[in-house]
VEXPADREN-60060 format. One line per field, with one value per residue (C-alpha): residue number from 1; chain; z, x, y. Coordinates in steps of 0.1 Angstrom, whole numbers, plus 5000, padded with zeros to 4 digits. Example, Ala and Ser with C-alpha at 12.3 -4.5 7.8 and 13.67 -1.06 7.14 Angstrom:
2
resi <- (1;2)
chain <- (A;A)
w <- (5078;5071)
u <- (5123;5137)
v <- (4955;4989)
END
This chain:
386
resi <- (1;2;3;4;5;6;7;8;9;10;11;12;13;14;15;16;17;18;19;20;21;22;23;24;25;26;27;28;29;30;31;32;33;34;35;36;37;38;39;40;41;42;43;44;45;46;47;48;49;50;51;52;53;54;55;56;57;58;59;60;61;62;63;64;65;66;67;68;69;70;71;72;73;74;75;76;77;78;79;80;81;82;83;84;85;86;87;88;89;90;91;92;93;94;95;96;97;98;99;100;101;102;103;104;105;106;107;108;109;110;111;112;113;114;115;116;117;118;119;120;121;122;123;124;125;126;127;128;129;130;131;132;133;134;135;136;137;138;139;140;141;142;143;144;145;146;147;148;149;150;151;152;153;154;155;156;157;158;159;160;161;162;163;164;165;166;167;168;169;170;171;172;173;174;175;176;177;178;179;180;181;182;183;184;185;186;187;188;189;190;191;192;193;194;195;196;197;198;199;200;201;202;203;204;205;206;207;208;209;210;211;212;213;214;215;216;217;218;219;220;221;222;223;224;225;226;227;228;229;230;231;232;233;234;235;236;237;238;239;240;241;242;243;244;245;246;247;248;249;250;251;252;253;254;255;256;257;258;259;260;261;262;263;264;265;266;267;268;269;270;271;272;273;274;275;276;277;278;279;280;281;282;283;284;285;286;287;288;289;290;291;292;293;294;295;296;297;298;299;300;301;302;303;304;305;306;307;308;309;310;311;312;313;314;315;316;317;318;319;320;321;322;323;324;325;326;327;328;329;330;331;332;333;334;335;336;337;338;339;340;341;342;343;344;345;346;347;348;349;350;351;352;353;354;355;356;357;358;359;360;361;362;363;364;365;366;367;368;369;370;371;372;373;374;375;376;377;378;379;380;381;382;383;384;385;386)
chain <- (A;A;A;A;A;A;A;A;A;A;A;A;A;A;A;A;A;A;A;A;A;A;A;A;A;A;A;A;A;A;A;A;A;A;A;A;A;A;A;A;A;A;A;A;A;A;A;A;A;A;A;A;A;A;A;A;A;A;A;A;A;A;A;A;A;A;A;A;A;A;A;A;A;A;A;A;A;A;A;A;A;A;A;A;A;A;A;A;A;A;A;A;A;A;A;A;A;A;A;A;A;A;A;A;A;A;A;A;A;A;A;A;A;A;A;A;A;A;A;A;A;A;A;A;A;A;A;A;A;A;A;A;A;A;A;A;A;A;A;A;A;A;A;A;A;A;A;A;A;A;A;A;A;A;A;A;A;A;A;A;A;A;A;A;A;A;A;A;A;A;A;A;A;A;A;A;A;A;A;A;A;A;A;A;A;A;A;A;A;A;A;A;A;A;A;A;A;A;A;A;A;A;A;A;A;A;A;A;A;A;A;A;A;A;A;A;A;A;A;A;A;A;A;A;A;A;A;A;A;A;A;A;A;A;A;A;A;A;A;A;A;A;A;A;A;A;A;A;A;A;A;A;A;A;A;A;A;A;A;A;A;A;A;A;A;A;A;A;A;A;A;A;A;A;A;A;A;A;A;A;A;A;A;A;A;A;A;A;A;A;A;A;A;A;A;A;A;A;A;A;A;A;A;A;A;A;A;A;A;A;A;A;A;A;A;A;A;A;A;A;A;A;A;A;A;A;A;A;A;A;A;A;A;A;A;A;A;A;A;A;A;A;A;A;A;A;A;A;A;A;A;A;A;A;A;A;A;A;A;A;A;A;A;A;A;A;A;A;A;A;A;A;A;A;A;A;A;A;A;A;A;A;A;A;A;A)
w <- (2907;2873;2864;2860;2824;2814;2798;2761;2750;2729;2705;2700;2692;2668;2641;2647;2644;2613;2597;2603;2581;2549;2517;2482;2460;2440;2407;2421;2431;2400;2374;2399;2390;2352;2336;2318;2306;2310;2274;2285;2309;2320;2295;2307;2307;2328;2352;2356;2364;2390;2407;2414;2448;2462;2492;2509;2491;2464;2432;2420;2394;2362;2376;2406;2418;2422;2433;2442;2468;2469;2494;2466;2446;2470;2456;2418;2391;2402;2380;2376;2360;2350;2379;2376;2395;2410;2400;2433;2441;2465;2485;2488;2524;2530;2526;2554;2578;2573;2566;2554;2562;2548;2551;2544;2531;2511;2481;2483;2454;2463;2448;2422;2409;2426;2444;2479;2505;2543;2561;2537;2555;2586;2567;2551;2585;2599;2570;2578;2615;2608;2583;2609;2633;2606;2596;2563;2545;2548;2517;2513;2525;2494;2472;2492;2485;2449;2444;2456;2433;2402;2408;2416;2386;2364;2380;2385;2367;2394;2423;2431;2441;2461;2497;2519;2489;2483;2465;2492;2487;2500;2500;2511;2510;2515;2513;2478;2479;2473;2504;2533;2558;2588;2581;2567;2530;2504;2480;2490;2467;2473;2457;2460;2448;2447;2454;2450;2481;2499;2537;2557;2578;2553;2581;2585;2620;2633;2666;2665;2690;2705;2720;2745;2741;2774;2759;2731;2726;2695;2704;2732;2748;2727;2697;2666;2680;2671;2635;2607;2597;2585;2614;2639;2618;2613;2651;2653;2629;2653;2680;2654;2643;2679;2682;2652;2666;2697;2676;2677;2648;2661;2688;2714;2729;2764;2773;2775;2808;2832;2808;2822;2803;2770;2740;2706;2682;2655;2632;2650;2680;2709;2726;2758;2763;2799;2813;2820;2783;2787;2764;2771;2749;2757;2760;2735;2752;2721;2715;2700;2664;2665;2640;2619;2625;2663;2662;2643;2665;2696;2681;2671;2706;2724;2702;2710;2747;2758;2783;2763;2782;2770;2799;2811;2809;2829;2815;2850;2853;2819;2828;2861;2842;2817;2844;2865;2837;2841;2807;2781;2749;2734;2698;2675;2648;2619;2582;2567;2590;2601;2633;2645;2679;2701;2712;2730;2749;2758;2771;2796;2825;2812;2784;2786;2763;2755;2742;2736;2702;2702;2703;2678;2653;2659;2653;2623;2607;2616;2603;2571;2563;2563;2542;2516;2514;2529;2558;2563;2570;2597;2603;2567;2569;2533;2504;2468;2446;2413)
u <- (1666;1679;1715;1737;1742;1778;1782;1786;1822;1827;1846;1817;1786;1760;1773;1809;1799;1779;1809;1830;1808;1827;1814;1815;1842;1834;1834;1806;1785;1792;1765;1736;1732;1733;1747;1727;1755;1754;1752;1770;1798;1825;1854;1887;1900;1870;1874;1911;1902;1876;1900;1925;1923;1895;1874;1847;1815;1815;1822;1801;1807;1788;1766;1748;1733;1696;1670;1633;1613;1575;1554;1539;1570;1600;1633;1633;1648;1685;1708;1737;1721;1733;1738;1709;1683;1656;1619;1600;1564;1559;1538;1567;1566;1603;1596;1570;1580;1617;1616;1652;1685;1720;1755;1791;1819;1850;1868;1906;1931;1961;1996;1990;1959;1934;1904;1893;1868;1867;1843;1814;1793;1794;1778;1753;1743;1741;1719;1695;1695;1687;1661;1644;1641;1626;1601;1618;1626;1660;1682;1700;1736;1751;1730;1743;1779;1770;1758;1792;1810;1791;1792;1829;1838;1818;1835;1870;1886;1870;1889;1917;1952;1965;1976;1945;1922;1894;1861;1834;1803;1769;1743;1708;1672;1641;1603;1593;1556;1533;1511;1504;1492;1514;1525;1554;1557;1548;1576;1613;1641;1677;1706;1744;1762;1799;1821;1859;1871;1901;1904;1873;1893;1916;1942;1946;1955;1957;1938;1902;1882;1850;1820;1801;1764;1745;1712;1706;1708;1715;1690;1668;1664;1641;1645;1666;1700;1716;1703;1720;1691;1690;1669;1697;1720;1694;1691;1729;1730;1718;1743;1770;1762;1764;1798;1811;1799;1821;1851;1849;1851;1826;1800;1799;1766;1757;1732;1695;1688;1714;1726;1761;1777;1796;1780;1793;1800;1776;1790;1819;1825;1848;1877;1896;1932;1946;1981;1982;1977;1941;1913;1876;1847;1811;1790;1763;1730;1708;1715;1749;1757;1780;1807;1827;1858;1851;1848;1880;1900;1888;1901;1935;1939;1930;1953;1983;1978;1958;1930;1898;1866;1832;1817;1798;1821;1808;1819;1831;1853;1868;1876;1892;1913;1925;1934;1952;1970;1952;1937;1965;1944;1909;1902;1872;1868;1845;1845;1849;1876;1891;1908;1912;1926;1908;1929;1904;1872;1849;1814;1795;1819;1850;1876;1905;1934;1944;1979;1984;1979;2004;1978;1955;1983;1995;1960;1954;1986;1979;1943;1950;1980;1956;1930;1955;1972;2005;2003;1991;1954;1953;1916;1903;1887;1896;1874;1886;1860;1880)
v <- (5715;5723;5716;5747;5757;5765;5799;5799;5804;5835;5812;5788;5808;5794;5818;5807;5770;5777;5794;5763;5740;5733;5747;5732;5747;5778;5759;5737;5767;5788;5795;5794;5831;5832;5864;5890;5912;5950;5964;5995;5985;6010;6011;5997;6033;6045;6016;6023;6059;6049;6025;6053;6069;6047;6057;6036;6028;6055;6035;6006;5979;5971;5942;5930;5897;5893;5867;5871;5852;5849;5831;5810;5801;5804;5817;5823;5846;5841;5861;5885;5916;5951;5975;6000;6019;5998;6002;6001;6009;6038;6013;5988;5975;5983;6020;6020;5992;5988;5950;5948;5930;5933;5920;5933;5911;5917;5900;5902;5899;5878;5883;5855;5872;5849;5863;5852;5861;5857;5833;5836;5810;5832;5861;5837;5824;5859;5871;5843;5850;5887;5876;5854;5883;5905;5877;5872;5840;5823;5823;5789;5795;5779;5803;5832;5821;5813;5849;5861;5836;5846;5883;5884;5862;5886;5917;5903;5933;5955;5938;5963;5951;5981;5980;5977;5977;5952;5947;5954;5932;5943;5916;5928;5917;5938;5936;5948;5939;5969;5966;5989;5963;5957;5921;5901;5908;5881;5893;5897;5909;5899;5918;5919;5951;5955;5985;5986;6003;6017;6020;6028;6052;6071;6076;6038;6028;6063;6062;6076;6096;6083;6101;6079;6086;6087;6099;6075;6037;6018;5990;5976;5942;5921;5943;5939;5948;5914;5917;5935;5957;5993;6006;5999;6021;6048;6050;6057;6086;6114;6103;6100;6136;6147;6130;6148;6181;6173;6166;6128;6103;6077;6072;6044;6032;6020;5994;6004;5987;6001;6028;6022;5993;5994;5978;5988;6016;6025;5999;5981;5959;5969;5952;5962;5952;5950;5953;5916;5908;5897;5910;5915;5923;5932;5900;5894;5903;5904;5941;5937;5926;5896;5905;5880;5901;5901;5863;5858;5882;5864;5831;5847;5862;5830;5809;5832;5825;5855;5852;5862;5872;5881;5901;5931;5962;5991;6025;6037;6006;6012;6048;6038;6012;6037;6062;6036;6019;5986;5992;5997;6000;5998;5990;5986;5960;5953;5941;5976;5990;5957;5971;6006;6018;6042;6072;6093;6084;6114;6119;6141;6147;6128;6130;6106;6096;6061;6058;6021;6005;5976;5948;5964;5969;5933;5918;5940;5928;5892;5892;5912;5890;5860;5878;5890;5856;5869;5844;5809;5804;5776;5781;5776;5810;5820;5809;5811;5828;5831)
END
């Protein structure tokens, strides 16, 4: 007889453990990506103009980080290069088979002018977990962080300082080999681009409306749901379009096996707050992306004395809880949006309002205060880039 295996704590996942491994200081990692300066950078006046009235992901800086991997030579050609269009063969494997992974992380300007990021080793480890699932090579975690250090130091003038603003960093890697055979590519390109950004949801913490898709699923068991890869997001676009047609801001997916349990939104994790103060989140089944923000929020909630559970949450049970008052609020979380409360949950045969937002507003303030240097960081989550 085998010994029973204790369930994994939602606070001690492999990614959470990886994120806790100390990193060398930024000065030690700097210059791994040498600078090739953009000969035509934006003028200070043009940059100032672009930094006014920021939205999400529409403005890009003058440079990007780059490295290339080949099966014969490993990782080479590290550099900070001018932001420019890419030259890519029409036969590049990524265009045909979707061998691609990416990350999302932010750089925050603190009041003293210094620039910091949040749990970069978490993103480095998750990029490699995604890459392994897509049969792509791992990028050394310190090189991942070094690419952020060198890019942000080059683009420090692009890091905004307004309320809720940040420099959004998008690391990504893809199969660039020109080859039509169905196999793992022999050439992979890695880039990091940077985008000064305002709030993901322009209305801030105003509650959003959610359409629960009962016809489509974001991912299937044994697939790529736990990986941060473009195909998962492509699969969410049609349901998202249907949600918009029904007057909703975002779409929520159910599991593919029972088609009855909550999983996640198209790009955010979900949390349910109960009248007794406890909080639950859908357990990681291999079809849910394990978010860094999700992980941090679970730690914050547990450390303030709340019972935190990672569990199966049937849609019908959630609806019953909302109607009875047992559920007081539901919120979504992710790097781009941080935290946003859900005010309406709709789907075929139901449409309910959720009025509570106290816990989500509290956790938003607590987490962003750490990120922007307005509160103590007892966890060592923040990493100084410049």
